[in-house]
N, C-alpha and C positions, 0 to 999 in steps of 0.2 A: 133630570128632575125638573118638574115645572116651577118649583120655587127658585131654583138656580137660574132658570130662563127668565123669570120675573126679576130677579136681582140684577141680572145682566141688562135687561131691558130698561129698568129704572136708571141704572148707572149711565148707560149710553144716552138715554133720554135727557139727562142733564149735561153730561160732559161734551157730547158732540155739538149741540147748539151753543153752549158757552164758549167752546173753543173757536167755532166759526165766528161768533160775535166778537170775541176778543181779537182774533187775528185780523178781522175786517177793520176793526177800530185802529189797530196798530198799523195796518197797511194804509189806511186813510191818513194817519199821521205822517208816515214816510212819504207818501205821494204828495201830500200838501207841502211838506218841507222841501221837496224837490221842484215842484211845478207851480206852487201857489205862494211863492216867496213873498210877494207883496202883501198878501193877506196874513201870512204867518209873521211878518215883520210889524204888523199893526200893534201899536202900543196900547196896552190895556190900562195900566196904572204905572206911572213913573217909567222905569226901565223894563218893566215886565211886559213882554209881548205875547201874542197869541201862541206862538211856538212853545214858549216856556210853559204856559198854562196847559197846552195839550200834552206836553211831555210829563208834567206833574200829574195830570189826569190818568196817564198810563199806569203810574204807580198806584193811584187810588183805585183804578179799575182792577188791578191785580189783587189788591187786598180785599176789595169788595167781592170778587169772584171766589176767593179763598174762604171768606166768611160765609157766603151763600152756600158753597159746597159743603162746608162743615155742618151748617144747619140742616141741609138736605140729607146729608149722609147720616147724621145723628137721628133724624126723624124717620127716614124711609129705608135707608140701606142697612144700617147697623142692626136693627131688630131682625130683619130677614136673614142677615149673615149669621147672627147669633143662633137663630133657629136652625139654619142649615148646619152650622158647626156642631150643635147639640145632637142633631140627627146623625151626623157623621160619627161623632164620638160614640153614640149608642150602637151604631152598626159595627164599629171597630171592636167595641167591648163585647158585643154578642158573638162576633166571629172568633175572637181570641178566647172567649169564655171567661174573661176577667175584665175588670174596670181599669182604665188608664188614667 
């Protein structure tokens, strides 16, 4: 069905770039922790260094992506998925001759 193809396209259009962006950000953190130790040891405030800030930003990024996906899914994916589900239920009801 074209609607299902559209649903899959929308889903992949968000998930693949978000995954690549997050994994790249995480890999940057790991690489810099291993090979840019001087920079990562730089103190920002008191005993808080760049490595700690980057590490905490990993958590922030995770929550931000989850929130963005939730908004995207609610606005774009869920209405189309509900429509497809209703069409499927109607098809099943017609083929059985009864409502489920």
